[in-house]
C-alpha positions in Angstrom: 7.9 23.5 15.4 8.1 19.9 14.1 4.5 19.9 13.1 3.3 23.5 13.2 6.0 24.8 10.8 5.2 22.4 8.0 1.5 22.8 8.6 1.5 26.5 8.2 4.0 26.5 5.4 2.1 24.0 3.4 -1.1 26.1 3.9 0.7 29.2 2.8 2.0 27.7 -0.5 -0.9 25.4 -1.4 -3.1 27.9 -3.1 -0.4 29.2 -5.4 0.7 25.7 -6.3 -2.9 24.9 -7.2 -3.2 28.1 -9.3 0.0 27.4 -11.1 -1.1 23.8 -11.8 1.4 21.8 -9.8 3.9 21.6 -7.1 5.5 19.3 -4.6 6.0 19.4 -0.8 8.6 17.2 1.0 8.5 17.0 4.8 11.3 15.7 6.9 10.6 13.1 9.6 12.8 10.5 11.3 12.5 6.9 12.5 10.7 8.0 15.6 7.6 8.5 13.5 7.0 4.7 13.8 9.6 3.7 16.4 9.1 5.8 19.5 12.2 6.6 21.5 12.2 6.5 25.3 12.1 9.9 26.9 11.2 11.7 23.6 7.4 11.4 23.5 6.7 14.9 22.2 9.2 14.4 19.4 7.9 11.0 18.4 4.3 12.0 18.5 5.1 15.2 16.5 7.0 13.2 13.8 4.2 10.7 13.6 1.7 13.5 13.2 3.9 15.1 10.5 3.9 11.8 8.5 0.1 11.7 8.9 -0.1 15.4 7.7 2.0 14.4 4.7 -0.4 11.7 3.7 -3.4 13.8 4.3 -2.0 16.7 2.2 -1.3 14.2 -0.6 -5.0 13.1 -0.5 -6.3 16.7 -0.3 -4.2 18.3 -2.9 -4.0 15.5 -5.5 -3.7 15.4 -8.5 -2.2 18.8 -8.8 0.2 18.9 -5.8 2.2 15.9 -4.5 3.3 15.6 -1.0 5.9 13.2 0.4 8.3 12.8 3.3 11.9 11.6 3.8 12.7 9.8 7.0 16.3 10.4 8.0 18.4 8.4 10.3 21.5 9.9 11.7 23.4 11.9 9.1 26.2 13.3 11.2 28.1 12.0 14.1 26.8 13.5 17.4 29.6 15.6 18.8 28.8 14.5 22.3 29.4 10.8 21.5 32.7 9.1 21.9 34.3 6.7 19.3 32.9 3.6 21.1 29.3 5.0 21.1 29.6 6.0 17.4 30.9 2.6 16.5 28.1 0.8 18.4 25.5 3.0 16.6 27.1 2.3 13.2 26.8 -1.5 13.8 23.1 -1.0 14.3 22.7 -0.2 10.6 22.6 -2.8 7.9 25.1 -0.9 5.8 27.5 -0.2 8.7 27.3 3.5 8.2 24.9 6.5 8.4 23.7 8.4 5.4 25.5 11.7 4.6 23.8 15.0 4.1 24.3 14.8 0.3 22.4 11.4 0.3 19.6 13.0 2.3 19.5 15.9 -0.3 19.4 13.5 -3.2 16.4 11.7 -1.6 14.5 15.0 -1.2 15.4 15.9 -4.9 14.0 12.5 -6.0 10.8 13.1 -4.2 10.5 16.7 -5.7 11.0 15.3 -9.2 9.2 11.9 -9.1 5.9 12.9 -10.7 4.2 9.5 -10.0 4.9 9.5 -6.2 2.7 11.1 -3.7 1.8 10.2 -0.1 5.0 8.2 0.4 7.9 8.3 2.9 11.4 7.4 1.7 13.7 6.2 4.5 17.4 7.2 4.3 19.0 5.6 7.3 21.6 3.1 6.2 19.2 0.4 7.2 19.0 1.5 10.8 15.3 0.7 11.1 16.0 -3.0 10.3 19.4 -3.2 12.0 18.4 -2.7 15.6 19.6 -5.6 17.7 22.0 -6.7 14.9 24.9 -6.8 17.2 23.2 -9.7 18.9 23.7 -11.7 15.7 27.1 -12.4 14.5 28.4 -14.2 11.5 28.7 -17.6 13.3 27.7 -20.9 12.0 24.5 -20.6 13.9 23.4 -17.4 12.2 24.9 -17.5 8.7 26.7 -20.0 6.5 30.0 -19.1 4.9 28.2 -17.5 1.9 26.4 -15.0 4.2 23.1 -16.7 3.7 20.7 -16.4 6.6 19.8 -19.9 7.9 
């Protein structure tokens, strides 16, 4: 479903978008598209393929139809996680929080409205893709000075 649904849906609407003289497609991927997760091979491969499909559709349907993707990090707290797990995951983001559903919606809206953007992927993850391992680095004198400047 991760790949087949968007593939068939895009094929179904492409002709009418081209006839009307414009349109936009936004696919939803996640960080596993470029950061594979252990034990989730099928999911990671499908998300990477969806990102490739997004870029291919952008090439094939330009300049009339734009195609982009939004890559979401966690947007809700998993119900199966306890408070300690949730806090540990939050600390892995640069902003110390996850994006909310409304923020994800605004990213999709931006991509639908941005007429000069195609073939791109906008990541909405609170900085999670760059925050992995952040808990190893604390604000000590060896990592940061008093002003928060990385040494």
